[in-house]
BANUKOL-145363 format. One record per atom (N, C-alpha, C): x, y, z. Coordinates in steps of 0.1 Angstrom, whole numbers, plus 5000, padded with zeros to 4 digits. Example, Ala and Ser with C-alpha at 12.3 -4.5 7.8 and 13.67 -1.06 7.14 Angstrom:
BEGIN
513249435078512349555078513249675078512849785071513749895071512950005079
//
This chain:
BEGIN
270259001578271759041573272159181576273059201582273559341587274259401576273859531573274559621561274759741566275959801565276359931569277659981566278160051574279660121574279860171587281360211587281760311596280960451593280560501605279760641601280560741609280860851603281660971610280961101608279661101615279061241612279761351618280761321627281561451633282361511622282461451610283361521598282261611591281061611595280061681587278961771594278561891589277561951594276261881597275561941606274161871610273261841599273161941589272161931579272461791569273761761570274061641563273661521569273461521582273061411589271761351586270961461583269461391581269361351565270361401556270461351544271061211543271961201552272461071555271360961559270460991567269460891572268560871559268260961552267560941539268160831530269360861527270160781519270460641526270660631538270960491544269560421542268460471545267160401542267060351529267360431519267360391505268360281502269260291508270260171506270160041513269160051523268959931532269859931543270560011547271660031557270660001571271259921579270559891592271559871603272859901602273659921613274859991609275560091619276660161616277560141627278960161626279960161636280060291637280160351650280060511653281160531663281860661661282460701672284060661672284360601661285760531662286760611664286960741658288060821660287460951666286560951677285961071683286461121695287661051699288061101715288261231716288861311705289161441708287861531708286861491703285561571705284761511717284861391720284161351733284861391746286161411746286861461757287861581754287161691750288161821745289161861754289061831767289961861777290061751786291061711797291061601804289861621814289161501814287861491823286861571821286761651808285661731805285061641793283761621795283161541785281961621776281861581765280961651755280361531747279161491753278461391747277261421739276861551738275861611732275561571717276761591710276661571693276361391693276961331703276961171700275461121704275061211715273561171720272561191707272661311702271861341689271961241678273061191676273561111664272760981668272960921679272460791680270860791682270360901688268960911687268360921673269060981665268561001650268760861645269760781646269960671641268860571645268560581657267460491663266160521658265760651656264760691650264460641636265460611630265460571614265760411613265660331624265760201625267060151622268160241626269460181624270060161636270660041638271260021651272960051650273560041663274860101665275760011669276759981663278159921669279060031675278960061688279460191693280860161696281760241692283260211694283560271708284660231713285060281725286060401724286360451712286860581706288260591712288960481715290260501720291360471709290960451696292060411686293060511685292860651688293760761686293660871697294460881705294560981716294461111711293861211718293761371715294961431716295161541710296461611711296861651725295761671735296061711749296561601755296361481752296961361761298561341756298761371745300161351738301061461744300361591746301161721751301361681766300361641772300461621789301561511790301461401780301961281785302861231771303961311767304461241755305161121757305361071772305760921774304960821766303660841762302660741757303060711741303960811736304160801721305160671718304760591709305560481706306860511700307860401701309260431697309560321689310160351677310560241666311760171669311960081659313160001662314560071663314560191658315960271656315760371667314860371676314760471687313760601683313560611671312460731669311260741676310960841682309760851687308660911678307460841677306560861667305760981671305561081663304461211668303261191665302561261672300961261668300761341657299661341649299361391637298761291626298761161629298261071623297260981631297260861634296560781642297360671649296760621660297160521668298860531674298860661678300160691683300260681698300160551701300160521716300960381718301560371728302160241732301260151737301160021733300259921738300459891752301859921757302259871772302160001780301860121775301760231784300660251795301160231809300160241819299460371817300060481814299260601814298360611803298660551790297560561780296560451786296860371791295660251795294860321804295360401814294260461823293460551817293760641807292960731801291860651791292360571784291660471776290460421784290860351795289860291803288760381810289260501811288360611818287260631808287860651795286760691784285860581781286260451779285560341779284460331790284860361802283760351811282860461811283260571808282160691806281160651794281660591782280560551772279760441777280460361782279460231788278460281797278960361807277960401815276660501809277160581797276060661794275160591783275860491774275160441764274760291766275060221777274960091778273560041776272660141781271260091779270460161769271260221759270460281748269960181739268460191735267860091726268760061713269460181707270260151694271260081696271860061708273259991709273059821710273759771697273659631696275159561700276159631698277459571700278359691706279459651711280759741714281759711704282459821699283559811690284759851697285559761703286659801710287859851702288159961705289260061699289060021681290160011675289959981660291159931653291059821648292259761640293459771650293359711661294259721672295659671666296859741669298159701662298459741649297559801642297759831628298959911626299260001634300360111631301360111644300960041655301760071667302159931673301959821665302159681669303659681678304459711670305959701674306359811680306459831693306959941701308359881709309359971706310559931713310960031726309960081732310160181741310660111754310960201764311360121776309860071784308960121781307660061786307659921782307759901766307759781760308759671766309959741768311159651773310759601787310059681797309759621809308659521809307559551799306659461797307059321792308059341782308459221773309359131784310159181794310659111804309759041814308659091817307659041826307058901817306758941805306158831796307158721795308458731793309458651793309658551805309458631817309758561830308358481831307258511828306058411827306358291819306758311805306958211798308058111801309158161806310458061806310758031822310158121831310558091845311858101850312858081842314258111845315158141834316158231838317158271827317858141820317858051829318657921822317657871809316457861812315557821802315657931790315558041793315558141783316858141774318058131780319258111774319358001764318757891770318757761760317957781751316757841751315657861739316257951730316958061734317458161724318858121718319458031725320857981722321858101722321858151733322558281736324158261739324658131738325958071738326758161725325758161715326258221703326458381705327558431699327958561699328058621712328258551723328358591736327158671740326058621737324758691742324158621755324658541763324158501775323858591785322658571791321858661800322158621815322558721823322758691837321758761846321058841840319958911848318758951838317658941844316458981834316659121829317259221839317159351833318159381821318959291818319859281807319059271793317859231793317159181781316359301775316459331763315959431756315059391747314259471739313459441727314759441716314259361706315359341695315559471685316059581691316159701686317159691675317459801667318459811658319959781663320559661656321759611662322959611650324059581651325159601642324959501631324359371633324059261624322959201628322959061623321558991625321258971641320059021644319558991659319258841659319258811674318958671678317558621674317458511665316258471660315058431670315458371681314658361692314158451699314958561701314558691707313458761698313758751685312758821676311658751675311458611675310358541675309458571688310058561700309458601713308858731713309558841706309258961706307958991698307858911686306658921679305558861686305758751694304558681701304158791711305158851719304858941731304059051723304459101712303759231708302259201702302059081696300859031694299759021707300458951717299758961732299559081737300359191736300359301741299259401738298959391724297659461718296459381723296459251723295459171729295159181743296259231750295859251764295359391767295459501756294559621756293159571753293059501744291659441741290859391753291659321761291159251773290659351782291659451783291459551795290259641791289759671779288759741776287559671778287659541773286459441773286059411788287059431796286559391811285959491816286159621813285159751817283859741813283759691797282559701791281759571797282259471801281559351804281159361819281859461827281259471840280259571840280159661831278859761831277759711822278259651810276959611802277259461797276959361807277259231806276559161795275359231791274459161780274659221765275759311763275959371751277259301747277159241734278359171728279359271724280759231725281659311722282559251710283159321702284159281692285159371689286059331683287059421676287559381663287859481653288059451640289359391638289459271635290759191631291159241616292259211614292759241600293459121593292459021591292958891586293058911570294458931567294558981551295958961549296258971536297658931531298559041535298259151537299059281540299259281556298659201564298859211578299259091584300459061587300958941590301558901604301559031614302159031625301259001636300058971636299158951648298558811645298558731656298258601657296758591660295758611651294358641655293758501662294558391658294058261663293958261678294858341683294758361699293858451705293258541696292258631700290958601701290458511693289058481692288358461705289058401717288258371729287958511736288658601730288358751737287258831731286558781721285558851715284358771715283258841714281958751715281458721701281958781691281858731675283058791670283558721658284558771650284158861642285058961640284659051628286159101622286159131610287359151601287259261592288259311588288659411578289359351567288859361555289659301543289459391532290459421524290559501513290959441502290259431490290659371477292159401472292759301470294259301465294059331450294759431445294659461432295159361422294559341410295259241400294559131400295159021392294658901390294358801401295258821413295258751424293858781433293358901431292358951439291258881444290658821433289258731438289758631448290758531443291058431450291858471462292458561464293258611475291958651486290858721481289858751490289158631495288858531487288358401491289158331503290558331501291358261509291258331523291258471525291258531536289858531544288858541536287558511540287158371546287958281539287858141543288458121556289858191558290458181571289658241582289058361579288158411588287158331592286358281584285258171588285758081597287058011595287457901604288057971617288558081616288758151630287358171638286558181632285158181639284558051641285257941639285057811639283657771632283357831621282257801613280857871617281157951628280058051631279958151624278758241622278658351615279758471620280258551611281158641616280758781609281258891613281059021609282059081598281759121588282659181578282559331583283559381590283359511595283859611586284759601577285359701568285659631554285259681544286059681530285659781522286059781511285859921503284659901492283959991488283060001478283860001465284960081465285760091452287160121457287960231452289260231454289560271470290760211474291360251486292460371483293160421493294060521492295460501495295760381500296960341507298060271498297460221487298560141478299260231470300260181463300960291453300060321442299160221437298260271427296960211434295760291432294560241437293460251426293460141419292260131410290960121416289960191409288560151415288260011410286959971418286559841414285759831399285759741394285159741381283559701383282859721372281259691374281259551379280259541389280159401394281059351404282259401409283059381417282659391431281959521433281259531446280659411451279659391442278559271447279359141448280359111438281158981439281758961451282559081456283359071468282559051480281359141483280659121494280058981494279558921483278858791486279758691485281058711481282158601487282358601500282358711508282458711523281258641528280058671523278758611529278858451526279258421515279558271511280358221523281258271528282258231537281858231552280558281554280158281568279758421572280058551565279758661569278258691571277758731582276358781583276158921584277259001582277359141581278259191569277859291562278559341550278759491554279859541557280059681561281159731554281259871553282359931546283060041555284260071550284760211553284760271541283860381542283060431552281760461546280760521554279460571548279660671537280260791541280360901532281860931532282260941517283660961515284161091522285261111529285661231536286161331523285861451530286261571522287661611525288161571537289561611542289961511550291361511553292161401561292661311551293461221557294461131552293661031543292461001545291760901538290560951528290861081523289861151515289661071502290661021497290360941485290060801486289860761498289260621500287760621497287360541490285860531485285060531497283860561497282760531506281460491499280460451506279260411502278560531495278860641499278460771492279660841489279860841476281160891471281261061471282361091467282461251464281361301454281061201444280161241434278661251437278561201453277061201457276361081453275061081455274260971455273960941440273961041430273861021417275060961410275460841414276760801408276660631408277460581400277660441398277760351411278760411420279060351433277660341442277160451443275960441453274860371447274660361433273660281428273860121429275160091430275659971433275359921446275560051455275360011471273959971472273060051467271660041468271059881462271959851451271559731447271959621454273159621460273659521469272759521482272359621486271359621497270159521496269559551483268459481479268659321479270059291475270359141474270459091488271059161497271359121509269959091517269059191514267759151521267159021517267459001503266758861499267658751504268958761508269658661514269458651530268658741537268358731551267958581556267358511549267058361554268258291556269458321551270658231553271358281566271158411572271858441583271658341594272758321603272858251615273158091610273258081598273657931593275057911596275657781596276957751598277257691586278657721583279257641569279357491574279457411564279557261565281257251563281757171573283257151571283457061559284657121552285157051538285956931544286156841534287056731537288656771536288956871532290256911529290657021537291557021545292157141552293557201548293557321546294857391543295257471554296457431561296657481575297457611572297157701580297557841581298257861595299457911596300457921608300958071608300358161616301058291616302558271620302858181630304458181632305258131623304758031614305658011602305858121592304658191592304658311583305858401587305858431600306758511607308158481605308458351607309758301609310358261594309658221585310058171574310358281565309958411568310558531561311658611568312258541578313458601587314558641577315258741582316558751576317758631578318658621571319758531573319358381570318458361560317958231556318658221542318258091536319158041524318558141512317358211513317258301503316158391508316158521504315058631509313858611500313658531491312658531481311458451485311558381496310358301500309258381505307958341502306758421506305858311510305758301524304758201530303358211525302858341524301458371520301258341506302158351498302058331484302058171482302858091489302957961488301457901491300857961502299557881505298657931496298458051492297658091480297758011468298957981463299257901452298457761453298457711466297857571468296357591469295857711474294457731476294057731461294557831453294157831440294257701431295157631433295157501427293957411432293657421443292457341449291257401441290957531442289857581435289857541420291057541414291157501399290757351399290857281407290557131406289157111412288357211416287157191422287057141434288157151443288157091457287757191467286757151475286357251484287257231497287657341503288657331512288657441525288957401536288857501547290357541550290557681552291657741555291657721569292757651576292457621589293557691599293457741610294357781619295057671623296457681625297257551628296757481640296257561652295957511665294757441663293857451653292557381652292757231650291657161653291657011653291656991639292556871635292656811622291756681622291056641632290256531633289456491623288656591617287656581610287856591594289156601591289856621577290356511571290056481560290656351553291956391546292056511542293656571539293956671545295056681549295656811557296756841549296556961542297957021534298457121542299657131544300457201552301757261546301357361535302657421527303457501536304957491535305857551541305657581556305257471562304957461578306257471584307057591585308357581589308657561605307557631612307857611626306957491632307657371635306857271638307557211653306657261664307057191678306557041678307056991689306856841689305456791689304756881695303256861697302456851682302956961675302456951660302856831652304156801654304756681648303756571650303456541663302656421667301356421663300656551661299456571654299356531640300356571632300456531618300656381617301356321626301856171625300356101628299656171636298256091640297456081628297456201619296556201608296756091598298356061595298555961587298255821593298555801607298355691613296855641614295955751613294555721612294055681599294955691589294555631575294155761566294555871571294355981563295556041557295556171552296656191542297256351546298556361546299356481549300056511536299956651533300856701521301456821528302756831525303556931529304656981519305257091520306157141511307457181517308357231508309757271510309757361523310957361530311157451542310457401554309657291554308757261564309357181575308957181587309557111596310857141601311457251596312757291599313157341613312357411620312757461634311657421642312057451655311157421665310457551670309757541682309057661687310057781691311257761691312257871695313157901682312657881671313457891658314857831661314857711666316157641666315957521656316957491648316957401638316957261644315857171639315857031643317156961636317756891641319156831637318856691631319556651622319656511616319256521602319056641598318756661583317256711580316856781569315756821567314956731562313556751563312656831569312456821584313556791591313556811605312556721614311656811620310556721627309756641619309656661606308756581598309656461588310656461592311656371584311156231584310856171596310456041598308856021592308256111594306756111589306856091574307556191566307856181552308656071547309456021554310455921550311355981540311856101542312856161533313956231541315056231536316356321543316856421532316656531536317356641529318656691533319656671525320956711531321256861530320756931519320957071516319757141510319557281514318657341505319457391493318657411482319257461470318557571464318457681470317757801467318357851451317557891442317757921429317958081427318958101418319058251416318058291407317858421407316758481397317258441382316358401376316358381359316958241359317158141368317758031368316757901371315557921366314557801370314957641367314257561374314557431374313157371368313357271358312257201354312157061361310957011364310656881368310156791357310256671360309856571348308456591345307656631353306156651350305856781343306956851340306656981334306557091344306357071356306357181366307757251367307657381370308957451372309057521385310157521390310657571402311457691400311257801406311957931402312558011415312257951426312857991438313857881446313257781448313657671458313557551452314657461455314657301453315557261466315457131468316057061478316856931472318056901481318656801476318256661487317356601481316856481488317856351486318656301498319656221496319156081501318156061508317755941514316155931514315755791510314255761510314255661518313155651527312955541536312355421528312255301531311955191524310155211522309955201509308755191503308155341499309155431500308755581497308755591481307555631475307455651460307855791458308555791444308955921437307855951429307156071431306056101422306556191412307656261412308256351403309656381407310456401397311956421398312356551392313556591394314156701388314756671376314356741364314656701350315956761345316356881353317656961350318357031360319357091358320157161368321057051377321557091386322457021396321756891400320356901403319656791410318956711399319256721387318756631375318656491380317556421378317356281383317056251398317256351406316956321420315556361422314956301434313656301438313056451441311956491436311356631437310056611446309256521442307956491450307956351454307756331467307656191471306356161479305956041482304755991489305355871498304855871509305055751518303755701524303655581521302155521525302455451540301355481548301255401559299955351561299755231560298455171559297555231549296355281552295655351543296055501542296955561551297255691551298455701542298755851540300055871533300556021537301856021534302556151536303256201524303056311519303556351506304356481508305556481502306456591503306856651489306656791489306956861475308256951479309356901474310556991478311057111470309957161461310257281454309057361452309257491450308257591448307657581432306657481431306257451417304957521413304757631422303657721419302057651416301357741412299857681411299557581403300357581390300157461379300657341385301757351391302557231397301757171408301257261417300457221428299257131423298657201412297357121407297756981402299056971396299256841391299556741404300156781414300256701426298856671430297956751432296556731435295956631427295956631414295456561406296056411406297356401408297856271410297556201422297456261434296956201445295556171444294656261437293356231436293156071429294156031425293555891419293255781428293855801441293355721453292955801464292655921465292356011475291056081471289956041475288756071469288356231473288856251484288556391490289256491481290056461472290856541465290356551448289156481446288456501434287456601434287456671424286656791424285156771426284456871432283056871433282356881420281456811417280556811404280056971402279657021413279157151413280157261408281557231409282357331405282557371391281957291383281957311368283457311364284157201367285557191364286457301369286157341382286857451386286457611384285457611376285057751372284157801383283657741392282857791403283357741416283457841427283857821439282657751446282857641453281757581459281857591473280857651479280757661496279557631502279557541510278457471515278157531530
//
């Protein structure tokens, strides 16, 4: 079991380094990520290298039995680079050019930045590729965290190239984007720009493609650095730290997994009562992005972070609980940002394994205790999780599009809807896999797909196959509404899923704040309801609206097809209502009955 942290010795005098080694041994640390933000020290002037301090640190770590996940150090360019080449600085949606002075101030599509970054990557690979401490490469850091959406001319040129590859012709693009609306028809590729600030609503198809392009652009940078590393050190595995978390929605990590040798992730505990289950949800998804194989928890916090409005410290026992939840979902490494809490800089109030209070502190004692527990868990490393019988489908594109402007309400929250169903499954003691939408549904008896808003024809057929095979689909409101271009499926909602579910919705009926609607079961909708006007033959009504304009109308339906079924929940019935639906279906769907080991939902069971 790997245990460690981001290690930033360049922030400290040399006499602290030796104390770090002593404390790392005490804590059981056996790996560190090194050099992540060290470009300005490694290359103090263009083409002038200073590796002496890094040589010393890597040798010192090796002498103390600590392995190194060495960063390519390209996460933030040094001041001299942006002074010589201000054209690498990213541009925001309103044309503001972002200045240096923070981090990640570079355009993902800048050919100038790319040249400098690959030169540094090559220098590090040639110097340290054969060092015995090196066990992995850490490409950049949290790619796209602050610079994902760049609206510069570099981005515009790259966006047009991306679009030409995707569509092949302007006719196809104009059709996909519906540019007949508002006189947006394009007659030349050079007319197309990123969706910058405009007088009113921007084209939905253009926005979706720019989101896809932006995710692909930072992935392209990952691929470029990876190609350099693999050419020089083909036997050294590489990764980059994903940010699979509630506060990072804009990168489709399911498309990135083939570009790394092992999945790694950064996750920070969400404060409040959602925190524990939210952590479990994202760790579960990370494990399934890794396809059940072991993955690397690259960063989380020993205690408080510094970037929320309020940053409470972790309570006693939470450090261990959080770490072991990640391990239960397949992590073979537990690492933190960072080893020693910084004295200066923008993250000086972000906790570390060694806090400002030093080793004689609650946090460090907890760190040492966790290290001992992880040593005891070493025999479970390299094990694969057993597939659950129930899948909860996660789709980045539905997250992006369902939260778009100019919709029936601004109150929909895709991530909150999925978490509500996840928590309901945990409450019922049902083990579930949070599954990327592109993954196979073949081995799952139940496929839950809440708010699956974007449904291309291929996805429609996959869901129909689940039911045709005698298995079960459950989906909720605002699902099946649009295709892969954010164009509405015609004929009534839920669009692409209308025939599968056997229902036709004529109108969406979003709710005003403070005007909830009650269902016959007692479930309550606070944001969304739908007017179901037709049911196909044989469709059962499992629940109906009890008050409001829709009183007496169907709210939850089920269509049986042989041994399979398709259930539709037309309202946001929250965690309690979702559990009620699960318990109703469990009467004849065994996979939705709780695991005996869950103690009635009080214990999360992971196998």
